[in-house]
C-alpha positions in Angstrom: 68.3 162.5 156.7 70.4 159.7 156.8 72.7 159.5 159.6 75.9 157.2 160.5 77.9 157.6 163.1 81.3 156.3 162.8 83.7 155.0 164.6 87.1 153.5 164.5 88.9 151.7 167.0 92.3 152.6 165.0 91.2 155.9 165.8 91.5 157.6 169.3 88.1 156.8 171.8 86.4 160.3 172.2 87.4 162.4 175.5 84.0 163.9 175.5 80.4 163.5 174.3 80.9 163.7 170.7 80.9 161.0 167.7 84.4 160.7 165.6 82.8 161.4 162.8 78.8 161.5 161.5 78.0 161.1 157.9 75.1 162.3 156.2 73.9 162.3 152.8 77.7 162.0 151.1 78.6 163.7 153.7 81.7 162.5 156.5 82.2 165.6 159.5 85.1 164.3 161.2 85.7 165.7 165.1 88.9 166.7 165.7 92.0 164.7 165.9 94.4 165.5 168.5 97.7 163.5 168.6 96.6 160.7 171.1 98.4 157.4 169.7 95.1 154.9 169.7 96.7 152.0 170.5 98.5 152.8 173.4 96.5 155.4 174.8 99.5 158.0 175.2 100.0 161.6 173.1 103.0 161.9 170.8 104.2 165.2 171.3 107.9 164.8 171.7 107.7 167.6 168.5 104.7 169.8 166.6 106.4 167.6 163.4 105.5 164.0 164.8 102.2 165.6 166.8 101.0 166.6 163.0 101.5 163.5 161.9 99.9 161.2 164.6 96.6 163.7 164.2 96.5 163.3 160.3 96.8 159.2 160.8 94.0 159.5 163.0 92.0 161.8 160.6 93.0 158.9 158.1 91.8 155.9 160.4 88.0 157.8 160.9 87.8 158.6 156.7 88.8 155.0 156.1 86.2 153.3 158.5 83.9 155.4 156.6 85.1 154.5 153.2 87.0 157.6 152.8 90.3 158.8 151.9 92.6 162.3 152.2 91.0 162.4 148.5 87.2 162.8 149.3 88.7 165.1 152.0 87.2 169.2 151.3 87.6 171.3 154.2 89.9 171.6 156.8 90.3 173.4 160.5 93.2 173.2 161.8 93.8 174.4 165.3 97.2 175.7 166.8 98.3 176.9 170.1 101.0 178.7 168.4 101.3 180.4 165.0 105.2 180.2 165.1 105.0 176.4 164.8 102.1 177.5 161.3 105.3 176.2 158.9 105.9 173.1 160.6 102.8 172.2 160.8 102.1 172.8 157.1 104.9 171.1 155.7 103.6 167.5 157.9 100.2 168.2 156.7 100.7 169.3 152.9 102.3 165.4 152.5 98.6 164.0 152.9 97.2 166.8 150.6 100.0 166.4 147.2 97.2 167.4 144.8 93.6 169.6 145.2 94.4 170.1 148.5 91.4 170.6 150.6 90.1 174.4 151.7 91.2 175.0 155.0 91.8 177.7 157.9 94.1 177.9 160.7 93.4 179.1 163.9 95.9 180.1 167.2 94.3 179.1 170.1 95.3 179.7 173.8 94.5 175.7 174.4 93.7 173.0 173.3 92.2 169.0 174.7 94.9 167.7 176.8 97.4 170.8 176.6 98.0 169.1 173.2 100.1 171.8 170.5 97.6 171.1 167.1 93.7 169.5 166.5 92.7 169.1 163.1 88.7 168.6 161.6 87.6 168.1 158.8 84.9 167.6 156.0 85.0 165.0 152.9 82.5 164.4 150.7 81.8 161.3 148.0 82.0 162.7 144.7 
């Protein structure tokens, strides 16, 4: 098994004992990203749309660092504090997957790291 740890300076550093992503045999597993701006260290939480775009920007940074793109993503997991935000998150998230979107689940949870409203992880595969 070949295992490569991925860390992008363009995405926030992990806030615990985990890697931003791990690549194993052409599959990239990206840890959950929150709306933390890597440049400022500040949370982007004015509204759920901006939070979602920041999360997707962080995912994109990790994907790019590993040599992948959103076109390689096969599965996403979305964790949200309120299912009332589902449609708004969906609208922002959908802008990154215009064709052949990945499989996914969306789960409402009681609390997320740093009390954010959305966290997204994904799996990407090189074809």
